[in-house]
MARLOBA-757554 format. One record per residue: x, y, z of N, C-alpha, C in turn; residue in three letters. Coordinates in steps of 0.001 Angstrom, whole numbers, plus 500000, padded with zeros to 6 digits. Layout:
N
XYZXYZXYZALA;...
END
This chain:
457
804106580769441106802814580148441900801936580080440794MET;802159580386439727801020580343438669801001578891438014ARG;799663578383437830799247576864437368800051576913435964SER;801037575540435631801463575870434165800204574681433394SER;799021574379433591798090573443432997797571574302431647SER;797374573685430581797645574044429809796547573823428341SER;795370572789429012795494571188428128793817572542427546SER;793954572563426072792803573522425336791941573202424289SER;791009573460424069789741572975423583790306573536421815SER;789857572806420986790102572635419450788935573999418839SER;788398574104419773786664574044419155786944575662418892SER;786149576369417772786313577281416887785491578542417730SER;784244577966418591783524578753418974784347579344420356SER;785215578241420896785954578800422020787254579607421972ILE;787533579283420953788741580161420491788451581446420014ARG;787468581688419492786859583277419268786498583584420999ALA;786030582981421536785486583147423310786980583655423444ARG;788014583009423594789759583427424371789505584458423710LEU;790089584697422409790501585578421641789508586956422365ALA;788593587162422492788106588079422673788117588621424490ALA;788427587721425108788518587748426353790214588225426790LEU;790817587719425939792174588198426183792354589619425644LEU;791382589925424414791470591666424373791021592169425089ALA;789744591677426329789056592739426615789892592903427997GLY;789217594007428527789622594471429933788275595146430195ALA;787687594965432140786844595464432249787831596185433760ALA;786790597356433849787558598637434781786555597459436418THR;787204597602436893785898597214438246786286597981439509VAL;785511598298440659785523598877441472787001599112442209GLY;787633600378442442788879600471443661788216601644444374ALA;788737600848445378788057602128446732789285602491447188LEU;789071604049447302790079604393447004790589605205448393LEU;792083604777449137792517605379450165793849605972450156SER;793925606793451364795396607086451496795383608596452074GLY;796556608737452427796782610827452891796476611849451894VAL;796834611246450344796469611986449336795371612408449086ALA;794568611907449241793354612469449499792256613397450485HIS;793358613536451282792900614032452399792959615400452162ALA;792172616327453102791956618121452787793548618447452173ALA;793506619924451868794744620044451289795737620290452048ASP;794687621174453566795688621303454735795166620274456133THR;796099619803456281795841618556457483795228619356458806PRO;794174618416458857792960618786460310794172619672461487LEU;795278619126461796795514619609462922795923621319462447ARG;796353621672461469796864622677460840795653623866461089GLU;793992622908460718793204623495460004792631623993461692LEU;792519623315462411792116622710463815793386624138464965GLY;794450624299464427795353625119464695795507626677464804ALA;794331627047463659794272628232462619793066628957463446ALA;792305627655463976791067628524465071790984628153466630LYS;792421627974466569792178627754467967792045626577468582GLY;792081625547467887791476623746468461792528623085468376LYS;792768622586468911793696621460468958792554619893468675VAL;793088619333466967792533618462466631793104616910466807VAL;792467615831467641793152614878468045792492613493467681GLY;793405612201468325792401611045467956792948610130469169THR;791900609228469309792288608248470538793249607231469425ALA;794327606658469535795038605445469530795510604279469790VAL;795785603390468691796174601857469556797566602066469612THR;798442602099470633800398602312470483800536600888469570GLY;799787599882469424800856598586468778800537599074467205SER;799650600052466568799148600128465098800041601306464643LYS;800876602176465523801852603080465025802468603172464256LEU;802644602448463311803347602436462008802432602557460752THR;803066602276459618802467602289458854801886603122458077GLY;800619602771457718799451604280456717799129604434458033THR;798623603689459203798060604129460370798452605098461107TYR;799771604607461021801118605912462311801100606591461194GLY;801081606980459633801282608496459208800271609663458682ASP;798854608374459386797802609435459379797596610409460676ILE;797994609006461435797755609569463095798953610665463133ALA;800053610673462470801261612161463120800863612922462216GLY;800402612717460810800411614112459871798811614931459978ALA;797892613785460901796351614994460575796560615262462153GLN;796814614462462760796220614937464334797698615831464968PHE;797034616805466419797675617618466774797578617075468379GLY;796901615936468570797216615411470020796264613851469939SER;797079613174470787796639612017471237796349611384472431LEU;795217610315472072794645610239473185794795608466473436THR;795755607775474585795637606332474848794263605388474923PRO;793730605056473893792425604343474159792104603383475128GLY;793110602432475958793098601897476645794605602042477425ASN;795473602554476798797287602093477306797243602556478499ALA;796429603634479421796978604423480439795591603810481245MET;794406602668481085793346603106482277793769601936483149LYS;793406601914484315794463601098485426794797599582485495TRP;793641599045484376793526597656484722795158597123483113GLY;795131598072482612796018598000481512797565598309482167SER;797888599566483055799026599842483644799387598981484898VAL;798767598741485633798850598045487132798302596518486974GLU;798444595347485922797332594458486024797203593461487403PRO;798036593193487798798874593141489232799103594107490473THR;798568594237491150798889595188492242800038595167492498GLN;801223596274492242802314596729492363803334596271491589GLY;802641595620490578803649595419489071802714596274487673SER;804011596705487380803380597929486738803814597470484986PHE;803199597768484175803115597844482477803178599113481370ASN;803937599791481705803814601152480422804143601313479211TRP;804407599774478581804829599711477557804414600785476415ALA;802747600535476492801876601009475235801976602144475666GLU;801450602776477160801160604257477259802956605152476680ALA;803895604639477412805065605144476676805603605180475250ASP;805132604112475053805236604206472794804260605428472892GLN;802910605380473062801958606770472430802867607814472405ILE;803222608024474288803952609622474446805391609871473586VAL;806242608568473791807034608878472698806856609124471287ALA;805855609001470894805266609201469389804401610572468777PHE;804173610584469690803381612006470358804852613107470312ALA;805441613064471274806476614053471221807592614154469658GLN;807745613161469175808250612801468025807725613352466679ALA;806278613768466752805669614246465864804750615145466248HIS;805462616251467406804639617505467650803544617265468232ASN;802982616695468991801618616191469310801778616510470882GLN;800029616569471797799865616915472915799251615784473004GLN;799552615108474578798691613639475044797689614018476029VAL;796849613563475565795635613473476392795909612238477507ARG;795896612391478466795821611293479259794340610540479834GLY;794632608970479274793017608760479626793023607303480558HIS;792483607201481655791649607994482487792237607340483498THR;792078608288484751792976607970486104791734607349486729LEU;790369607645486923789160607052488020788363606647487022VAL;787651605783487069786743605382486394786621603773487291TRP;784407603553486450784389602264487345784413601362486732HIS;785406601450485229785134600421484314786988599905483587SER;787247598963483471788649598233483115789631598505484231GLN;789325598042485515790316598332486231790798597036486618ASN;791957596696486961792412595475487377791600594387488317PRO;791391593379488137790567592320488589790917592186490068ASN;792363592378491075792313592689492467792007593894492834TRP;791721594913491882791072596349492953789865596148492649LEU;789133595460491668787559595587491848786949594516492257ALA;787647593277492989787065592581493572787626592272494458ASN;788410593597495273789255593253496538788153593975497549GLY;788186593606498857787493593989499723788419595190500636THR;787940596408500502788850597128500794788188598419502239TRP;788919598349503110788073599912503879788451601129503245THR;787454601996503400787549603337502880788573604171503123SER;789455603674503797790667604596504429791902603569503387ALA;791776602155503162792742601519502258792358601853500561GLN;791031602103500265790519602502498916790982603917498871LEU;791095604801499712791913606216499715793082606354499245ASN;793628605266499946795005605486499887795443604470498424THR;794897603917498314794820602964496716794977603398495634LEU;793744604971495301793284605858494691794368606953494459LEU;794983607628495985795885608337495595797333608286495466GLN;797707606724495749798969605557495073798855606209493751ASN;797708605548493082797440605382491471797743606620490754HIS;797351608002491467797344609150491196798701609601490949ILE;798887609407492108800606610202492283801775608910491216ASN;801080607610491439802220606900490150802111607531488866THR;801018607540488446800653607927486841801095608949486894GLU;800187609805487499800431611164487223801681611769487038VAL;802739611211488226803907611562488246804650610820487332GLY;804682610186486609805378609228485738805204609948484210ARG;804338610479484359804649611385483100804505612690482966TYR;804288613392484323804516614795484508805010615676483467GLN;804592616802483087805355617427481960804858616844480710GLY;804621616138480266804197615097479013802879614842478341LYS;802376615465479544800501614824479563799929616430479556ILE;799504616957478301798576618232478486797475618461478831ALA;796581617445479042795139617159480142795187615815480315ALA;794278615828481265794424614243481951792909614217482114TRP;791971613162482020790465613097481968790628612371483441ASP;790597612931484834790833612582486105789740611666486145VAL;788988612114486372787304611842486657786382611103485367VAL;786403609412484774785815609544483670784092608809484554ASN;782896609525483613781841608717483867781411608590485604GLU;781182609657485952780698609837487661778706610049487096PRO;778351609851486707777217610192486751776059608988486131PHE;775062608942486397774098608360485969773029609259485046ASN;772005608612484065771212609391483061770328610491483506GLU;769643610379484773769098611168485618769575612358486512ASP;771321612128486745771875613231486736772680612800488802GLY;771703611728488869772432610887490468773787610442490178THR;774649610404491214775926609906490824775808608120490615TYR;776603607513489736776965606331489360777372605644490942ARG;776990604555491181777096603449492129778345602785491392SER;779793603379492350780869602380491849781598602464493257THR;782918601436492774783546601305493913784043602472494398LEU;784420603832494040784911604894494149783713605855495123TRP;782742605831494300781338606328495160780766605700496671TYR;780929604568496345780191603644497007781327603647498795ASN;782109603797498305783288603545499003783783604671500073GLY;784383606013499179784463607057499496783485608450499476LEU;782261607974498623781592609132498730781850610099497409GLY;780831611307497485781411612264496386782729613132495884ALA;783296612946497336784572614130497268785482613064496806ASP;785240611919496484786550611194495108786574611990494739TYR;786078612306494168785823613832492328786761614734492887ILE;786178615307493999787654616734494738788785615921494911ALA;789145614847495605790269614478496289791108613985495068ASN;790590613407493785791347612970492765791979613642492427ALA;791441615304492037791403616358491261792702617127491990LEU;792143617142493564793425617873494332794948616915494151THR;794684615762493831795721615021494004796589614975492647TRP;795742614683491359796557615040490273796959616598490265ALA;796577617852490460797416618678490438798631618767490938ARG;798528618041492761799974618009493086801051617055492485ALA;800601616254491752801325615071490736801882615806489328ALA;801296616620489304801597617353488094800908618867487814ASP;801484619987488131801082621357488443800098621650486717PRO;801082621345485481800790621749484726800082620998483757ALA;799506620011484003798458619265483634797161620127483524ALA;796553619998482782795277620223482652794041619472483207LYS;792835619426484090791977618406484874790790618660484398LEU;790705617646484133789007617359482967788067616255483697TYR;786869616462484137785757615477484342785131615081483120ILE;785100613954482379784863613507481095783316612859481636ASN;782714612932480763781216611833481095780968611806479355ASP;779712610816478937779078610882477744777556610800477953TYR;776921611346477133775080612008476834775068613001477749ASN;776117613711477829775957615141478533776527616485477419VAL;776358615829476027776875617153474706775672617946474526GLU;774533617907475053773303618524474942772884618918476420GLY;771952620100476606771140619973477531770280619172478042VAL;771023618625479908769948617470479923770243617277481354ASN;769084616417482496769517615807483207771274615871483583ALA;771535615369482932772729614413483164774136615899482800LYS;774176615982481992774625617423481956774812618386482883SER;773608618847483092773412619851483965773604619395485499THR;773600617895485609774272617375487259775940617439487040ALA;776584617749485780777832617977485697778623619227485776LEU;777519619972485379777363621825485508777536622179486872TYR;776813621561487477776421621710489211777671621478489533ASN;778236620151489438779282619554490143780358620733489855LEU;780673620943488836782096621941488375781776623221488437VAL;780546623577489017780354624939489655780699624958490778LYS;780353624125491690780603623501493238782292623534493425SER;782612622982492228783899622562492747784830623719492673LEU;784421624795491704785317626400491363785195626537492755LYS;783761626949493326783191627732494632784233626878495661GLU;784211625876495645785464625163496467786927625223496704ARG;787369625914495173788817626251495151789140625313494889GLY;788291623353494336789056622567493922789484622719492471VAL;790718622294492292791357622421490547790463621813489897PRO;789884622258489128789105621792487871789450622699486609ILE;789880622098485645790423622758484657789412622798483113ASP;788571621681483162787413621638482058787042620141482143GLY;785763619968481051784634619149480990784973618630479591VAL;784974617206479684784909616451478557783547616032478382GLY;783231616183476911781884616178476516782587614471475033LEU;781863613734475673782582611864474747782196612561473431GLN;781094612543473396780162612902471982780241611501471029ALA;779644610413471873779465608833471131778267609273470504HIS;777633609517469441776741609516468835776288609311467981LEU;774679609493467385773974608201466320774097608953465507ILE;773942608484464770773923609334462927772256610410463192LEU;772313611595462623771278612268462589770419612738464134GLY;771493612536465077771151613261466681771825613969466591GLN;772448614837466549773488616029467326772592616399468201VAL;772985616309469377771875617592470349771367619224469484PRO;770401619673469431770322620587469207771036621880469969SER;770966621547471564771612622614472323772912622131472641THR;773959621367471784775120621204471456775957622896471729PHE;776045623865471137776704625003471490776360625657472410GLN;775014625302472820774481626297474023774891625392475311GLN;775208624351475615775406623478476621777101623861476882ASN;778039623824475721779547624405475511779564625190476259ILE;778762626637475910778867627431476065778339627747477626GLN;777643627081478345777213627351479540778403626700480057ARG;779263625931480316780455625372480394781445626469480508PHE;781479627142479613782554627863479020782769629296479927ALA;781250629468480337780777630498481345781115630154483136ASP;781305629254482728782032628816484232782996628879484372LEU;784168629346483695785501629483483059786099628272483491GLY;785659627268482427786431625810482261786580625849480726VAL;787225625017480499787993624595479374786721623895478978ASP;786447623717477729785518622395477220786334621768475547VAL;786422620372476155787114619538474926785767618495474430ALA;785753618230473278785011617051472868786324615687472748ILE;785684614810473067787133613935473559786858612458472884THR;785536612204472817785713610905471866784761611064471309GLU;784647611740470101784027611712468599783563611010468151LEU;782431609691467914782055609170466680780699609348466529ASP;780412609238465290778922609093465103778465607871464467ILE;777707606707464947777219605666464685776312605612463609ARG;776441604534462639774995604675461549774806602832461691MET;773849602580461203773408601442461380773484600754459829THR;774842599541459843775094599311458480774044598712457564LEU;774540598105456774775461598631455763775617600800455489PRO;776633600862455359776598602846454756776368602764453280SER;775407603883453276775250604435451822775065605448451641ASP;775279606205450258775386607328450178774995608380450978SER;773676607990451228772705609023452039773200609021453533ALA;773207607951454085773998607529455936775464608590455471LYS;776381608393454445777401608627454791777153610727454954LEU;776004610750453673775995612669453561775544612924455044ALA;774763612223455697774051612779457196775711612596458050GLN;776215611597457825777189611542458896778256612989458777GLN;778371613419457674779609614378457189778615615539457837LYS;777425615850457437776773617012458114776403617334459431ALA;776443615870460292776779615571461897778063616264462294ASP;779236615233461453780877615572461855780741617097461669TYR;780412617779460635780372619497460752780006619997461573LYS;778347619642461769777923620515463072778215620552464569ALA;778913619522464590779278619102466223780771619990465846VAL;781712620063464731782898620574464946782753622237464390THR;781439622245464058781069623977463860780943624503465439ALA;780303623763466422779594624045467646780613624750468525ALA;781656623833468375783008623658469112784047624918468458CYS;783938625251467037784384626615466593783958627982467291VAL;782911627501467411781989628608468056782534629188468784ALA;782986628567470170782786628530471517784554629002471899VAL;785052629724472288786569630091472298787118629108473451ALA;786202628922474163786730627536475517786653626607475003ARG;785982626187473810786508624886473100787508624747472657CYS;788568623672473347789768623784473152790018622786472383VAL;789751621868471917790154620383471160788699619477471354ASN;788946618926469694788103618182469545788570616955469285LEU;788429615841469368788904614300469614788417613468468904THR;788661612543468046788018611851467613788008610329468069VAL;787140609323468182787745608199469176787910606852467642TRP;789393607272467615789553606299466533789415606942465306GLY;790386607009464481790551607981463059790056607207461913PHE;789593605351461897789574604730461204788469603591461731THR;787520603307460894786498602158461175787224601020461670ASP;788188600196460788789328599592461420789215599109463060SER;789480600255463274789913600835464739788621601250465622ASP;787647601338465301786315601410466215786459600338467110SER;785481601160467995784732599872469407783437600072468871TRP;783004600495468055781819600618467963780928598888467444VAL;781543598744466752780688597104465688780712596573466799GLU;781931596139468019781781595173468734781226595659469881SER;780377596338470125779535597021471382778146597365470743THR;778081597814469510776785597849468922776348597035468092PHE;776402595709467889775809594933466618774769595443465779PRO;775763595539464730774957596023463456775090597635463142GLY;775448598282463527775814599575463731777305599958463504GLN;778290600690462918779416601319462944779754602039461799GLY;780608602441461203781170603256459914781242604147460761ALA;781894604611462230781565605622462678782618607032462533ALA;783760606640462690784552607437462274784885608147461077THR;786291608970460877786337609879459691787036609269458270PRO;787403608080458722788177607279457710787861605357457654TYR;787260605588456215786891603784455850788201602629456837ASP;787798602009456907788814600882457046789618600414456532ALA;789902601061455077791000600979454275791975602260454069ASN;791566603316455091792017604278455407791671605339454427TYR;790528605545453834790265606499453013789070607453453680ALA;789509608579453700788811609500454202787420609577453706PRO;786510609649454599785202609464454115784752610899453945LYS;783274611213453651782815612302453873782985613200455234PRO;782543612080456180783032613178457608783735613557457926ALA;785198613159456926786050613670457309786587615407456880TYR;785769615046455356785671616841454851784777617624455867TYR;783335617026456520782771617472457260783660618301458426GLY;784578618042459051785352618584460054786010619570459305ILE;787374619114458061787662620113457962787193621449456983ALA;786014621089456408784867622600455969784601623290457540GLU;784029622695458655784005623506459959785040624173460253ALA;786508624045459691787486624390460842787562625001459767LEU;787005625456458292787407626735457342788515626112456245GLY;788569624688456647789718624061454880788745624207454079GLY;789356624017453127788817623803451455789769622498451033THR;788594621850450696789000620044450560788697619820449280THR;789847618890448620789697618641447155789708617226447097THR;788763616345447369788586615160446860788719614663445436PRO;789477613210445750790013613142443920788932612707443327PRO;789710613334441938788634613380440743788206612076440794PRO;786923611983440282786126610949440150787026609944438764SER;787157608555439495787874607647438053789276607846437990GLY;790219608950439009791729609055439036792183607906439574ALA;791686607115440368792337605180440132791057604419439837CYS;791713603571438985790512602485438725791522601233438518THR;790942600253438246791562598646438559790899598166436926ALA;791846597327436188791657597181434959791930595104435060ALA;790399594125434896790551593211434882790789592346433384TYR;791693591980433192792165591206432283792560589759432169SER;791575588714431553792407587433430980793844586872430396VAL;794675586169431518795971586095430590796031584861429732GLY;795366584106430385795542582842429516794218581905430258SER;794026581104429232792877580291429421792939579126428656GLN;792470577379429817792056576685429344790771575703429602TRP;790409574649429314788774574200429216788766573973430765ASN;789492574008432211788849574059432801788940575356434278THR;790189576187433328790382577292434278791055578158433620GLY;791462579415434524792234580583433857792975581477434657PHE;793702582066434161794637583040434484794057584198434410THR;793663584937435709793383586529435109794442587703436157GLY;794460588900435711795201589852435833794189591070436462ASN;794568591929437700794125593323437959795368594520437654VAL;795410595745437229796118596188437273795121597824437735THR;795539598305439286795462599281439365796539600306439189ILE;795415601522438851796218602430438421795855603940438501SER;796888605061439054796352606551439283797022607537438157CYS;795870608337437709796215609459437562795648610698438057SER;796336611752438838795436612433439415795121612151440685GLY;795823611326441037795458610735442902796524609730443322ALA;796417609240444197797533608433444963796759607395445660ALA;797089606425446032796687605694447296797256604997448062LEU;797554604799449695798650604198450302797942602822450493SER;796386602287450141796001600956450457795011601147449106SER;794552599721449324793456599452447963792866598472448187TRP;791344598565447630790574597223447621789706596955446411LYS;789526595954445619789159595885444489788523594802444366VAL;786923595335443877785616594321443876785064593998443060THR;784529593130442278784069592244441049782788591235441386TRP;782018591128440484781053589687441084780766589020439669THR;781400587823439605781652586764438454780262586677438253TYR;779812586544437133778659586042435787778226584601435813GLY;779527584111436128779012582269435468779597581350436144ALA;779852581874437741780159580677438415781859580677438629GLY;782418581879438018783950581394438191784596581080439563GLN;785604580766440319785453580624441394787317580565441271GLN;787326581419442527788977581563442554789928580980443284ILE;790970579964442879791159578974443439792620579594444034THR;793569580343443661794439581228443894795059582708443779GLN;796026583491444065796105584554444139797271584926444961ALA;797919586202443901799275586685444321799646587911444089TRP;799856588270444868800203589965445497798971591039445994ASN;798151589995446185796856590433447001796148589476447882ALA;795806589939449075794780588936449314793303588702448799GLY;793044587975448238791357587753447901790496586820448454CYS;789440586871448640788879586528449024787211586474448081THR;786314585430448381785144585343447466783965584333448190GLN;782771584858448115782138584830448607780641584211447549SER;780495583286447578779329583617446311779793583961444940GLY;779083584646444429780026585554442949781046586609443191ALA;780632587022444915781338588226445133782888588173445258ALA;783173588536444818785363588507445023785894589976445536VAL;786504589967446562787485591194447251788893590876447451THR;789524591587446741790886591461446700791285592816447624CYS;792355592868448626793081593630448761794588593484448924VAL;795722594976449094796676595084448523797723593895449533ASN;798410593361449260799585592836450142800284593941450986ALA;801079593878451990801396594350452920802562595614452188SER;803134594597450934803745595427450078803702596232449378TYR;802731596285448919802115597135447396801195597548447336ASN;800724598405449101799601598984449240799379600273448023GLY;801060600743447991801132602076447578801017602085446232SER;800299603313445948800126603364444012800343605018443810VAL;801481605068443152801709606932443237800708607230441998PRO;800489609053442051800041609557441045801015608985439682ASP;800165608653438512800886608216437368801828606481437728GLY;801444605985438290801830604781438799800559603893438668GLY;801109601954438938799963601367438861800748600130439660SER;799866599308440161800486597958440586799719596937439886VAL;799661595418439860799132594711439520799240593142440831SER;797785592699440413798193591321440918797409590330440220PHE;798029589154440197797232587885439634796433586894440255GLY;795820586051439388794854584475440317794623583839439243PHE;794435582402439933793798581399438930792793581250439254ASN;791825580524438212790377580559438759789758579383438103ALA;788627578342438389788302577985437770786989577973436845ASN;786258577687435561785377578464435269784793576767434610TRP;783613577386434039782873575932432949781669576418432340SER;782018575993430658781302576400430003781244577918429360GLY;781218578998430157781563580433430026782792580992431109SER;783031582200430444783943583292431115783607584510430634ASN;782735584781430979782333586501430633783207587431431853PRO;783667588447430967784003589582431796783118589913433161VAL;783468589893434330783039590274435248782313591866434831PRO;781019591629435802780434593119436393780883593978436287THR;780762595285436128782083596611436197781218596692437770VAL;782112597610438886781945598156439812782582599151440058THR;782456600707440300782886601515440527782554601926441654LEU;783651601767442620783223602664444161784155603712444236GLY;
END
């Protein structure tokens, strides 16, 4: 794949410059990733030692390679991000698609993990035939009961807990106007819980909502509902606090709120934790995010009946945040290249883990020029590790004299202005401790070809 062009200049100054380039090598930024950089003890084991299940939401199609390795090794429970929602499992009335949900359940069973079913009754992500239909109350009641019987029954004995009802309240604590509330009244919640219990008596049944992490009007409405359900004998085992949080805004009453629900005699789960920031991220924001994740985890650790802490996707590349909140993101414990961020270590430390981030400079990338001619050159980058290992990699540098990459091999390279980013190919992301991988490229140059500015990631 390399160019064979070799027109050379006889100028002594160019020969001297070429000799210097051939002898030189520059270290460029290597953004490290991989399970090898995680805590000494996986999060799932740290959580188990504290009586907590640490989980993550997942996308079934991604449960292979590095994504699958981390999901299986680090987490004790999986929540299907979308695969069990009504619009996914019954897109056409009477026609079911269980493929992704089944895949996630099978993966969990193979990795000795629980599954949190999500979600049975919600105002969003319903199929068009349901959302746009004209239903009597009796018809709507039958549709909901049949849906719960069908889905919960299918996975009977395989689901540890169900988010039976999702997001029933407005911010002021009033009931949200939905297909279910408008058509069936507030008792749709009690009925759904009762039907779910009948369909799988062993599964724990939850009501799940957002902006209910601290003590406020919405969480108090949820508290009053759970209290009422308990008094009426309706089956309710837990509340889910979604915890889609903003950097630096962990509620001061988080632990107090968890405790008041626990005092009602129900379990509490933090079900969809992520903590978003204004992009781009930087060291100060990542440090704050670590503190926030640590605070949330510590609040759960402090209350015996806080039984599960689930992050809503563990890697930034699988997060919903950037598409929903433009200009915000970097919300999860792993970056887009599967490198654990400070947030990861915040969770681990709150669970009592001792963490050993990779030593500084354990993995580096060295840039060199292999050959050069009057309009172009061939470059090479070697990624080497000593004291750490990678499961994927990205290297970056900035050209100083207008050089332009035209072709690359053994890596995917993009260039924007002077900035170059190269990521591993599908077959060479793994760099073992004591090992190395290389990639190469052809590029144009004119006038001078200085070694790129060093950037350490």
